[in-house]
C-alpha positions as CSV (number, residue, x, y, z in Angstrom):
1,X,103.9,-77.3,-13.8
2,X,104.3,-74.0,-12.1
3,X,101.1,-72.8,-13.7
4,X,99.2,-75.8,-12.2
5,X,100.7,-75.2,-8.7
6,X,99.7,-71.5,-8.9
7,X,96.2,-72.4,-9.8
8,X,95.9,-75.0,-6.9
9,X,97.3,-72.4,-4.4
10,X,94.7,-69.8,-5.7
11,X,91.9,-72.4,-5.3
12,X,93.1,-73.4,-1.8
13,X,93.2,-69.8,-0.6
14,X,89.5,-69.3,-1.1
15,X,87.3,-69.2,2.0
16,X,85.5,-72.5,2.6
17,X,87.9,-74.7,0.7
18,X,89.0,-77.5,2.9
19,X,90.8,-79.7,0.3
20,X,91.6,-80.3,-3.3
21,X,91.7,-83.5,-5.4
22,X,93.5,-84.0,-8.7
23,X,92.2,-87.0,-10.7
24,X,93.5,-88.6,-13.9
25,X,90.4,-88.5,-16.1
26,X,91.5,-91.4,-18.2
27,X,92.3,-93.9,-15.5
28,X,90.1,-92.2,-12.8
29,X,93.1,-92.5,-10.4
30,X,93.8,-90.0,-7.7
31,X,97.0,-88.2,-8.3
32,X,97.0,-85.7,-5.5
33,X,94.7,-85.1,-2.5
34,X,95.3,-82.2,-0.1
35,X,93.2,-81.7,3.0
36,X,93.6,-78.5,4.9
37,X,92.8,-78.1,8.5
38,X,89.4,-76.3,8.6
39,X,90.1,-75.0,12.1
40,X,92.8,-72.6,10.9
């Protein structure tokens, strides 16, 4: 799980990224949605 969290943090730190979504591919359910404040 720590590896996944590190990957998400690395993706979120890129310029222009305002959010991330993690989706269960089998059920097509949203597991996690993170929206960052684009004004920061």
